VOTORGU-383768 format. One record per atom (N, C-alpha, C, CB): y, x, z; residue in three letters; residue number from 1; atom name. Coordinates in nm, 3 decimals, padded with zeros to 5 digits. Atoms other than C-alpha are relative to their C-alpha. Glycine has a CB too. Layout:
! VOTORGU-383768
[[Y,X,Z],ALA,NUM,CA]
...
***
This chain:
! VOTORGU-383768
[[00.074,00.041,-00.136],MET,1,N]
[[09.764,10.144,01.461],MET,1,CA]
[[00.130,-00.026,00.136],MET,1,C]
[[-00.126,00.151,00.047],MET,1,CB]
[[-00.108,00.022,-00.103],ALA,2,N]
[[10.114,10.175,01.656],ALA,2,CA]
[[00.083,-00.131,-00.027],ALA,2,C]
[[00.099,00.125,00.000],ALA,2,CB]
[[-00.036,00.118,00.062],ARG,3,N]
[[10.241,09.858,01.476],ARG,3,CA]
[[-00.071,-00.125,00.068],ARG,3,C]
[[-00.035,00.013,-00.148],ARG,3,CB]
[[00.095,00.118,-00.064],GLY,4,N]
[[09.952,09.647,01.600],GLY,4,CA]
[[00.038,-00.018,00.154],GLY,4,C]
[[-00.175,00.043,-00.012],GLY,4,CB]
[[-00.001,-00.003,-00.159],ILE,5,N]
[[09.985,09.771,01.963],ILE,5,CA]
[[00.134,-00.066,00.049],ILE,5,C]
[[-00.012,00.161,00.061],ILE,5,CB]
[[-00.113,00.061,-00.021],GLU,6,N]
[[10.352,09.703,01.953],GLU,6,CA]
[[00.005,-00.147,-00.030],GLU,6,C]
[[00.091,00.065,-00.067],GLU,6,CB]
[[-00.003,00.175,00.045],LYS,7,N]
[[10.293,09.340,01.829],LYS,7,CA]
[[-00.066,-00.079,00.149],LYS,7,C]
[[-00.135,-00.041,-00.175],LYS,7,CB]
[[00.055,00.046,-00.134],GLN,8,N]
[[10.110,09.303,02.159],GLN,8,CA]
[[00.080,00.028,00.091],GLN,8,C]
[[-00.121,00.050,00.039],GLN,8,CB]
[[-00.134,-00.011,-00.110],GLY,9,N]
[[10.452,09.358,02.347],GLY,9,CA]
[[-00.018,00.143,00.073],GLY,9,C]
[[-00.001,-00.140,00.137],GLY,9,CB]
[[-00.005,-00.115,-00.048],HIS,10,N]
[[10.355,09.721,02.446],HIS,10,CA]
[[00.094,00.087,-00.036],HIS,10,C]
[[-00.097,00.045,-00.014],HIS,10,CB]
[[-00.104,-00.088,00.069],ASP,11,N]
[[10.587,10.021,02.402],ASP,11,CA]
[[-00.106,00.121,-00.048],ASP,11,C]
[[00.140,00.056,00.115],ASP,11,CB]
[[00.074,-00.076,00.084],VAL,12,N]
[[10.417,10.289,02.179],VAL,12,CA]
[[00.056,00.140,-00.010],VAL,12,C]
[[-00.008,-00.065,-00.127],VAL,12,CB]
[[-00.055,-00.147,00.043],THR,13,N]
[[10.483,10.675,02.147],THR,13,CA]
[[-00.122,00.063,-00.097],THR,13,C]
[[00.029,00.111,00.151],THR,13,CB]
[[00.128,-00.053,00.100],VAL,14,N]
[[10.303,10.850,01.844],VAL,14,CA]
[[00.058,00.130,00.043],VAL,14,C]
[[-00.013,-00.042,-00.194],VAL,14,CB]
[[00.003,-00.135,-00.072],VAL,15,N]
[[10.228,11.208,01.954],VAL,15,CA]
[[-00.064,00.069,-00.149],VAL,15,C]
[[-00.116,00.010,00.171],VAL,15,CB]
[[00.074,-00.071,00.122],ASN,16,N]
[[10.108,11.459,01.637],ASN,16,CA]
[[-00.028,00.128,00.074],ASN,16,C]
[[00.094,00.023,-00.153],ASN,16,CB]
[[00.036,-00.150,-00.074],ALA,17,N]
[[09.896,11.737,01.773],ALA,17,CA]
[[00.038,00.106,-00.085],ALA,17,C]
[[-00.161,00.026,00.031],ALA,17,CB]
[[-00.047,-00.110,00.078],ARG,18,N]
[[09.987,11.949,01.508],ARG,18,CA]
[[00.140,00.061,00.030],ARG,18,C]
[[-00.003,-00.041,-00.133],ARG,18,CB]
[[-00.146,-00.053,-00.025],THR,19,N]
[[10.354,11.947,01.576],THR,19,CA]
[[00.044,-00.027,00.172],THR,19,C]
[[00.117,-00.097,-00.115],THR,19,CB]
[[-00.039,00.006,-00.140],ASP,20,N]
[[10.384,11.840,01.943],ASP,20,CA]
[[-00.067,00.044,00.074],ASP,20,C]
[[00.021,-00.100,00.047],ASP,20,CB]
[[00.083,-00.058,-00.113],GLY,21,N]
[[10.193,12.074,02.139],GLY,21,CA]
[[00.049,00.035,00.117],GLY,21,C]
[[-00.057,00.104,-00.032],GLY,21,CB]
[[-00.061,00.006,-00.115],GLY,22,N]
[[10.223,12.097,02.464],GLY,22,CA]
[[00.065,-00.111,00.088],GLY,22,C]
[[00.071,00.069,-00.018],GLY,22,CB]
[[-00.044,00.110,-00.049],LYS,23,N]
[[10.327,11.751,02.503],LYS,23,CA]
[[-00.114,-00.064,00.108],LYS,23,C]
[[00.036,-00.089,-00.121],LYS,23,CB]
[[00.053,00.040,-00.121],SER,24,N]
[[10.199,11.589,02.829],SER,24,CA]
[[-00.033,-00.157,-00.002],SER,24,C]
[[00.098,00.039,00.111],SER,24,CB]
[[00.041,00.168,00.015],LEU,25,N]
[[09.997,11.255,02.818],LEU,25,CA]
[[-00.028,-00.045,00.112],LEU,25,C]
[[-00.123,-00.042,-00.086],LEU,25,CB]
[[00.036,00.061,-00.130],THR,26,N]
[[09.978,11.206,03.187],THR,26,CA]
[[00.071,-00.105,00.019],THR,26,C]
[[00.015,00.081,00.111],THR,26,CB]
[[-00.064,00.100,-00.069],SER,27,N]
[[10.238,10.945,03.228],SER,27,CA]
[[-00.064,-00.147,-00.111],SER,27,C]
[[00.193,00.038,00.008],SER,27,CB]
[[00.064,00.137,00.054],TYR,28,N]
[[10.043,10.695,02.978],TYR,28,CA]
[[-00.144,-00.015,00.074],TYR,28,C]
[[-00.023,00.004,-00.182],TYR,28,CB]
[[00.120,00.039,-00.057],GLY,29,N]
[[09.812,10.492,03.102],GLY,29,CA]
[[-00.107,-00.049,-00.111],GLY,29,C]
[[00.032,-00.110,00.103],GLY,29,CB]
[[00.105,00.053,00.113],TYR,30,N]
[[09.629,10.385,02.742],TYR,30,CA]
[[00.042,00.095,-00.126],TYR,30,C]
[[00.020,-00.187,-00.042],TYR,30,CB]
[[00.010,-00.129,00.076],ILE,31,N]
[[09.544,10.660,02.486],ILE,31,CA]
[[-00.106,-00.051,-00.126],ILE,31,C]
[[-00.066,00.139,00.108],ILE,31,CB]
[[00.051,00.033,00.089],ALA,32,N]
[[09.476,10.603,02.127],ALA,32,CA]
[[-00.028,00.110,-00.079],ALA,32,C]
[[00.059,-00.087,-00.045],ALA,32,CB]
[[00.013,-00.129,00.056],VAL,33,N]
[[09.351,10.930,01.978],VAL,33,CA]
[[-00.098,-00.026,-00.165],VAL,33,C]
[[-00.086,00.108,00.133],VAL,33,CB]
[[00.086,00.009,00.131],GLY,34,N]
[[09.278,10.935,01.570],GLY,34,CA]
[[00.042,00.130,-00.073],GLY,34,C]
[[00.030,-00.144,-00.099],GLY,34,CB]
[[-00.009,-00.130,00.068],THR,35,N]
[[09.204,11.195,01.326],THR,35,CA]
[[-00.080,-00.030,-00.140],THR,35,C]
[[-00.069,00.130,00.097],THR,35,CB]
[[00.078,00.024,00.102],GLU,36,N]
[[09.057,11.254,01.015],GLU,36,CA]
[[-00.095,00.108,-00.047],GLU,36,C]
[[00.076,-00.037,-00.094],GLU,36,CB]
[[00.096,-00.090,00.036],SER,37,N]
[[08.781,11.488,00.873],SER,37,CA]
[[00.096,00.157,-00.062],SER,37,C]
[[-00.107,-00.089,-00.126],SER,37,CB]
[[-00.095,-00.140,00.048],PRO,38,N]
[[08.952,11.845,00.810],PRO,38,CA]
[[-00.008,00.040,-00.159],PRO,38,C]
[[-00.060,00.148,00.086],PRO,38,CB]
[[00.062,-00.004,00.132],THR,39,N]
[[08.729,11.888,00.515],THR,39,CA]
[[-00.081,-00.122,-00.055],THR,39,C]
[[-00.088,00.111,00.000],THR,39,CB]
[[00.084,00.083,00.021],SER,40,N]
[[08.523,11.689,00.317],SER,40,CA]
[[-00.133,-00.007,00.047],SER,40,C]
[[00.001,-00.003,-00.099],SER,40,CB]
[[00.130,-00.028,-00.043],PHE,41,N]
[[08.217,11.820,00.449],PHE,41,CA]
[[-00.009,00.026,00.150],PHE,41,C]
[[-00.051,00.113,-00.074],PHE,41,CB]
[[00.006,-00.020,-00.150],ALA,42,N]
[[08.303,11.849,00.807],ALA,42,CA]
[[-00.029,-00.077,00.111],ALA,42,C]
[[00.092,00.032,00.032],ALA,42,CB]
[[00.065,00.070,-00.074],LYS,43,N]
[[08.128,11.765,01.087],LYS,43,CA]
[[00.091,-00.010,00.162],LYS,43,C]
[[-00.148,00.067,-00.005],LYS,43,CB]
[[-00.064,-00.035,-00.147],VAL,44,N]
[[08.380,11.840,01.399],VAL,44,CA]
[[00.147,-00.041,-00.033],VAL,44,C]
[[-00.014,00.180,00.057],VAL,44,CB]
[[-00.150,00.034,-00.004],ILE,45,N]
[[08.749,11.728,01.455],ILE,45,CA]
[[00.093,00.141,-00.014],ILE,45,C]
[[00.036,-00.082,00.151],ILE,45,CB]
[[-00.031,-00.141,00.019],PRO,46,N]
[[09.014,11.990,01.357],PRO,46,CA]
[[00.035,00.060,00.134],PRO,46,C]
[[00.114,00.020,-00.101],PRO,46,CB]
[[-00.005,-00.077,-00.126],ASP,47,N]
[[09.068,12.251,01.629],ASP,47,CA]
[[00.125,-00.029,00.056],ASP,47,C]
[[-00.020,00.148,-00.016],ASP,47,CB]
[[-00.138,00.028,-00.057],GLN,48,N]
[[09.437,12.178,01.685],GLN,48,CA]
[[-00.012,-00.140,00.078],GLN,48,C]
[[00.119,-00.006,-00.124],GLN,48,CB]
[[00.047,00.112,-00.096],LEU,49,N]
[[09.308,11.819,01.829],LEU,49,CA]
[[-00.048,00.051,00.140],LEU,49,C]
[[-00.121,-00.081,-00.066],LEU,49,CB]
[[00.078,-00.026,-00.134],GLY,50,N]
[[09.074,11.935,02.064],GLY,50,CA]
[[00.065,00.116,00.106],GLY,50,C]
[[-00.153,00.051,-00.042],GLY,50,CB]
[[-00.116,-00.083,-00.074],SER,51,N]
[[09.338,12.223,02.186],SER,51,CA]
[[00.100,-00.091,00.044],SER,51,C]
[[00.072,00.108,-00.091],SER,51,CB]
[[-00.091,00.094,-00.008],PHE,52,N]
[[09.586,11.967,02.200],PHE,52,CA]
[[-00.014,-00.094,00.133],PHE,52,C]
[[-00.009,-00.073,-00.124],PHE,52,CB]
[[00.040,00.076,-00.091],LEU,53,N]
[[09.381,11.746,02.441],LEU,53,CA]
[[-00.044,00.063,00.126],LEU,53,C]
[[-00.088,-00.071,-00.050],LEU,53,CB]
[[00.021,-00.063,-00.100],ARG,54,N]
[[09.263,12.023,02.652],ARG,54,CA]
[[00.143,00.024,00.082],ARG,54,C]
[[-00.074,00.117,-00.042],ARG,54,CB]
[[-00.140,-00.056,-00.091],SER,55,N]
[[09.646,12.103,02.755],SER,55,CA]
[[00.109,-00.130,-00.014],SER,55,C]
[[00.084,00.171,-00.081],SER,55,CB]
[[-00.110,00.094,-00.025],ALA,56,N]
[[09.780,11.753,02.760],ALA,56,CA]
[[00.039,-00.059,00.112],ALA,56,C]
[[-00.011,-00.087,-00.062],ALA,56,CB]
[[-00.042,00.073,-00.149],GLY,57,N]
[[09.811,11.718,03.122],GLY,57,CA]
[[-00.129,-00.098,00.061],GLY,57,C]
[[00.154,-00.116,-00.026],GLY,57,CB]
[[00.084,00.073,-00.048],HIS,58,N]
[[09.626,11.494,03.319],HIS,58,CA]
[[-00.062,-00.120,-00.056],HIS,58,C]
[[00.042,-00.020,00.091],HIS,58,CB]
[[00.086,00.092,00.085],VAL,59,N]
[[09.390,11.263,03.107],VAL,59,CA]
[[-00.129,-00.084,00.067],VAL,59,C]
[[-00.056,00.089,-00.112],VAL,59,CB]
[[00.152,00.057,-00.058],SER,60,N]
[[09.086,11.216,03.326],SER,60,CA]
[[00.024,-00.125,00.031],SER,60,C]
[[-00.069,00.071,00.136],SER,60,CB]
[[-00.005,00.141,-00.050],GLY,61,N]
[[09.027,10.857,03.378],GLY,61,CA]
[[00.078,-00.090,-00.093],GLY,61,C]
[[00.062,-00.007,00.140],GLY,61,CB]
[[-00.063,00.082,00.070],LYS,62,N]
[[09.252,10.721,03.130],LYS,62,CA]
[[-00.062,-00.077,-00.109],LYS,62,C]
[[00.090,00.060,-00.040],LYS,62,CB]
[[00.108,00.093,00.091],ARG,63,N]
[[09.129,10.422,02.918],ARG,63,CA]
[[00.074,00.037,-00.153],ARG,63,C]
[[00.002,-00.207,00.047],ARG,63,CB]
[[-00.031,-00.048,00.152],CYS,64,N]
[[09.113,10.521,02.532],CYS,64,CA]
[[-00.050,-00.049,-00.089],CYS,64,C]
[[-00.025,00.115,-00.032],CYS,64,CB]
[[00.053,00.063,00.134],TYR,65,N]
[[09.043,10.423,02.206],TYR,65,CA]
[[-00.025,00.118,-00.064],TYR,65,C]
[[00.101,-00.099,-00.088],TYR,65,CB]
[[00.020,-00.140,00.120],ALA,66,N]
[[08.906,10.691,01.935],ALA,66,CA]
[[00.004,-00.086,-00.138],ALA,66,C]
[[-00.186,00.108,00.012],ALA,66,CB]
[[00.028,00.010,00.116],PHE,67,N]
[[08.913,10.651,01.561],PHE,67,CA]
[[00.034,00.115,-00.113],PHE,67,C]
[[00.052,-00.110,-00.021],PHE,67,CB]
[[-00.011,-00.125,00.137],VAL,68,N]
[[08.887,10.855,01.245],VAL,68,CA]
[[00.004,-00.101,-00.130],VAL,68,C]
[[-00.172,00.130,-00.018],VAL,68,CB]
[[-00.035,00.038,00.139],THR,69,N]
[[08.982,10.754,00.883],THR,69,CA]
[[-00.113,00.010,-00.086],THR,69,C]
[[00.106,00.083,-00.055],THR,69,CB]
[[00.172,00.007,00.082],LYS,70,N]
[[08.686,10.693,00.604],LYS,70,CA]
[[00.023,00.123,-00.072],LYS,70,C]
[[-00.048,-00.155,-00.131],LYS,70,CB]
[[-00.007,-00.135,00.055],LYS,71,N]
[[08.811,11.062,00.469],LYS,71,CA]
[[-00.125,00.070,00.026],LYS,71,C]
[[00.116,00.078,00.055],LYS,71,CB]
[[00.109,-00.097,-00.005],GLY,72,N]
[[08.510,11.275,00.415],GLY,72,CA]
[[-00.129,-00.062,-00.022],GLY,72,C]
[[-00.003,00.070,00.128],GLY,72,CB]
[[00.137,00.058,-00.015],LEU,73,N]
[[08.138,11.265,00.407],LEU,73,CA]
[[-00.075,-00.033,00.118],LEU,73,C]
[[-00.074,00.073,-00.053],LEU,73,CB]
[[00.040,00.011,-00.125],ARG,74,N]
[[08.061,11.286,00.737],ARG,74,CA]
[[00.092,-00.057,00.111],ARG,74,C]
[[-00.040,00.117,00.030],ARG,74,CB]
[[-00.103,00.060,-00.068],LYS,75,N]
[[08.307,11.070,00.899],LYS,75,CA]
[[-00.069,-00.059,00.137],LYS,75,C]
[[00.072,-00.112,-00.096],LYS,75,CB]
[[00.057,00.033,-00.116],SER,76,N]
[[08.046,10.930,01.158],SER,76,CA]
[[-00.031,00.157,00.104],SER,76,C]
[[-00.141,-00.090,-00.048],SER,76,CB]
[[00.045,-00.136,-00.094],ARG,77,N]
[[07.985,11.295,01.273],ARG,77,CA]
[[00.121,00.044,00.081],ARG,77,C]
[[-00.051,00.140,-00.098],ARG,77,CB]
[[-00.119,-00.045,-00.055],VAL,78,N]
[[08.348,11.359,01.331],VAL,78,CA]
[[00.060,-00.101,00.084],VAL,78,C]
[[00.089,00.041,-00.100],VAL,78,CB]
[[-00.033,00.087,-00.125],LEU,79,N]
[[08.394,11.030,01.537],LEU,79,CA]
[[-00.074,00.014,00.101],LEU,79,C]
[[-00.002,-00.129,-00.018],LEU,79,CB]
[[00.075,-00.028,-00.122],ILE,80,N]
[[08.090,11.156,01.759],ILE,80,CA]
[[00.088,00.141,00.052],ILE,80,C]
[[-00.181,00.024,-00.034],ILE,80,CB]
[[-00.047,-00.114,-00.054],SER,81,N]
[[08.265,11.479,01.773],SER,81,CA]
[[00.175,-00.018,00.093],SER,81,C]
[[-00.002,00.102,-00.141],SER,81,CB]
[[-00.087,00.026,-00.087],LEU,82,N]
[[08.602,11.323,01.894],LEU,82,CA]
[[-00.011,-00.073,00.110],LEU,82,C]
[[00.076,-00.036,-00.048],LEU,82,CB]
[[00.021,00.075,-00.125],MET,83,N]
[[08.453,11.090,02.125],MET,83,CA]
[[-00.045,00.127,00.121],MET,83,C]
[[-00.133,-00.130,-00.029],MET,83,CB]
[[00.067,-00.093,-00.114],LYS,84,N]
[[08.250,11.398,02.293],LYS,84,CA]
[[00.117,00.072,00.028],LYS,84,C]
[[-00.134,00.103,-00.043],LYS,84,CB]
[[-00.132,-00.089,-00.045],THR,85,N]
[[08.588,11.607,02.319],THR,85,CA]
[[00.083,-00.109,00.102],THR,85,C]
[[00.113,00.053,-00.155],THR,85,CB]
[[-00.073,00.055,-00.098],MET,86,N]
[[08.767,11.333,02.477],MET,86,CA]
[[-00.067,-00.056,00.105],MET,86,C]
[[00.078,-00.084,-00.046],MET,86,CB]
[[00.057,00.022,-00.130],GLU,87,N]
[[08.516,11.247,02.740],GLU,87,CA]
[[-00.067,00.127,00.049],GLU,87,C]
[[-00.099,-00.115,-00.004],GLU,87,CB]
[[00.002,-00.155,-00.077],SER,88,N]
[[08.456,11.609,02.795],SER,88,CA]
[[00.142,00.000,00.073],SER,88,C]
[[-00.011,00.152,-00.124],SER,88,CB]
[[-00.111,-00.009,-00.066],GLU,89,N]
[[08.830,11.594,02.919],GLU,89,CA]
[[-00.001,-00.124,00.131],GLU,89,C]
[[00.118,-00.013,-00.115],GLU,89,CB]
[[00.021,00.114,-00.138],GLY,90,N]
[[08.708,11.277,03.149],GLY,90,CA]
[[00.094,-00.127,-00.039],GLY,90,C]
[[00.066,00.074,00.178],GLY,90,CB]
[[-00.075,00.103,00.018],MET,91,N]
[[08.896,11.040,02.930],MET,91,CA]
[[-00.111,-00.139,-00.006],MET,91,C]
[[00.092,00.030,-00.136],MET,91,CB]
[[00.059,00.092,00.024],TYR,92,N]
[[08.753,10.689,02.951],TYR,92,CA]
[[-00.017,-00.084,-00.143],TYR,92,C]
[[00.039,-00.053,00.084],TYR,92,CB]
[[00.005,00.060,00.125],LEU,93,N]
[[08.654,10.545,02.608],LEU,93,CA]
[[-00.068,-00.139,00.012],LEU,93,C]
[[-00.072,00.091,-00.098],LEU,93,CB]
[[00.039,00.183,00.036],LYS,94,N]
[[08.648,10.170,02.539],LYS,94,CA]
[[-00.025,-00.042,-00.100],LYS,94,C]
[[00.089,-00.097,00.015],LYS,94,CB]
[[00.066,00.056,00.131],LYS,95,N]
[[08.594,10.134,02.190],LYS,95,CA]
[[00.044,00.137,-00.090],LYS,95,C]
[[00.073,-00.174,-00.064],LYS,95,CB]
[[-00.019,-00.090,00.072],SER,96,N]
[[08.591,10.351,01.881],SER,96,CA]
[[-00.032,-00.078,-00.146],SER,96,C]
[[-00.080,00.123,00.045],SER,96,CB]
[[-00.001,00.050,00.162],ASP,97,N]
[[08.619,10.276,01.486],ASP,97,CA]
[[00.034,00.123,-00.120],ASP,97,C]
[[00.132,-00.125,-00.017],ASP,97,CB]
[[-00.040,-00.075,00.107],ILE,98,N]
[[08.627,10.423,01.163],ILE,98,CA]
[[00.078,-00.095,-00.101],ILE,98,C]
[[-00.124,00.068,-00.062],ILE,98,CB]
[[-00.076,00.084,00.073],LEU,99,N]
[[08.906,10.273,00.985],LEU,99,CA]
[[00.025,00.020,-00.157],LEU,99,C]
[[00.115,00.000,00.064],LEU,99,CB]
[[-00.029,-00.058,00.138],ALA,100,N]
[[08.962,10.259,00.595],ALA,100,CA]
[[00.131,00.002,-00.043],ALA,100,C]
[[-00.069,-00.066,-00.099],ALA,100,CB]
[[-00.099,00.015,00.025],ASN,101,N]
[[09.333,10.207,00.584],ASN,101,CA]
[[00.110,-00.048,00.086],ASN,101,C]
[[-00.019,-00.047,-00.078],ASN,101,CB]
[[-00.107,00.023,-00.116],ALA,102,N]
[[09.681,10.178,00.762],ALA,102,CA]
[[00.009,-00.166,00.021],ALA,102,C]
[[00.166,00.069,-00.047],ALA,102,CB]
[[00.018,00.128,-00.005],ALA,103,N]
[[09.630,09.783,00.726],ALA,103,CA]
[[-00.096,-00.040,00.124],ALA,103,C]
[[-00.049,-00.041,-00.132],ALA,103,CB]
[[00.112,00.029,-00.109],GLU,104,N]
[[09.299,09.783,00.911],GLU,104,CA]
[[00.052,00.057,00.119],GLU,104,C]
[[-00.148,00.064,-00.031],GLU,104,CB]
[[-00.063,-00.062,-00.117],ALA,105,N]
[[09.445,10.009,01.162],ALA,105,CA]
[[00.099,-00.070,00.075],ALA,105,C]
[[00.057,00.113,-00.035],ALA,105,CB]
[[-00.106,00.075,-00.073],GLU,106,N]
[[09.732,09.779,01.233],GLU,106,CA]
[[-00.077,-00.140,00.051],GLU,106,C]
[[00.139,-00.031,-00.106],GLU,106,CB]
[[00.105,00.109,-00.056],ALA,107,N]
[[09.473,09.485,01.288],ALA,107,CA]
[[-00.065,00.031,00.106],ALA,107,C]
[[-00.101,-00.034,-00.086],ALA,107,CB]
[[00.061,-00.069,-00.096],VAL,108,N]
[[09.280,09.681,01.515],VAL,108,CA]
[[00.101,00.013,00.122],VAL,108,C]
[[-00.047,00.132,-00.058],VAL,108,CB]
[[-00.103,-00.067,-00.099],GLY,109,N]
[[09.586,09.799,01.718],GLY,109,CA]
[[00.072,-00.141,00.034],GLY,109,C]
[[00.115,00.136,-00.074],GLY,109,CB]
[[-00.038,00.119,-00.089],SER,110,N]
[[09.692,09.419,01.778],SER,110,CA]
[[-00.128,-00.064,00.046],SER,110,C]
[[00.093,-00.111,-00.077],SER,110,CB]
[[00.065,00.072,-00.074],LYS,111,N]
[[09.364,09.327,01.893],LYS,111,CA]
[[-00.080,00.084,00.107],LYS,111,C]
[[-00.076,-00.079,-00.082],LYS,111,CB]
[[00.043,-00.063,-00.086],LEU,112,N]
[[09.315,09.594,02.118],LEU,112,CA]
[[00.006,-00.052,00.148],LEU,112,C]
[[00.052,00.103,-00.020],LEU,112,CB]
[[-00.022,00.078,-00.113],HIS,113,N]
[[09.240,09.490,02.472],HIS,113,CA]
[[00.076,00.088,00.065],HIS,113,C]
[[-00.115,-00.050,00.075],HIS,113,CB]
[[-00.077,-00.082,-00.071],ILE,114,N]
[[09.530,09.674,02.649],ILE,114,CA]
[[00.075,-00.069,00.141],ILE,114,C]
[[00.099,00.050,-00.103],ILE,114,CB]
[[-00.035,00.079,-00.141],ASN,115,N]
[[09.589,09.553,03.016],ASN,115,CA]
[[00.135,00.052,00.016],ASN,115,C]
[[-00.103,00.034,00.145],ASN,115,CB]
[[-00.093,-00.048,-00.029],LYS,116,N]
[[09.945,09.573,03.112],LYS,116,CA]
[[-00.006,00.071,00.124],LYS,116,C]
[[00.078,-00.079,-00.010],LYS,116,CB]
[[00.024,-00.088,-00.094],SER,117,N]
[[09.829,09.752,03.415],SER,117,CA]
[[-00.053,00.128,-00.045],SER,117,C]
[[-00.078,-00.055,00.088],SER,117,CB]
[[00.030,-00.118,00.079],ASP,118,N]
[[09.688,10.050,03.189],ASP,118,CA]
[[00.117,00.074,-00.036],ASP,118,C]
[[-00.071,-00.033,-00.119],ASP,118,CB]
[[-00.112,-00.082,00.062],VAL,119,N]
[[10.024,10.143,03.041],VAL,119,CA]
[[00.082,-00.010,00.102],VAL,119,C]
[[00.064,-00.045,-00.135],VAL,119,CB]
***
């Protein structure tokens, strides 16, 4: 995803919710949030991601993109859980996808409509 967005000429910072707790996203204009199902039968996002977004600073009104990997049997439910969590934080969801692999993520990243004024 990051490589695709960089190909558009944007600066990208990759943040890992598991290891970068307490990181503020306030200064970012466009935020892409991705995850995978924590287990094969899970219907919700990992707890760490929800906690991270709640403590990530002022994200309300930020334009964003949500995606999940094709891992797990209930990937659509995990995507819905991710979107609900992001929207509950006031994030403005522009697009969402279920992505099969890194090549697809890069291709989608290179086509996301991210305005220079968003970043």
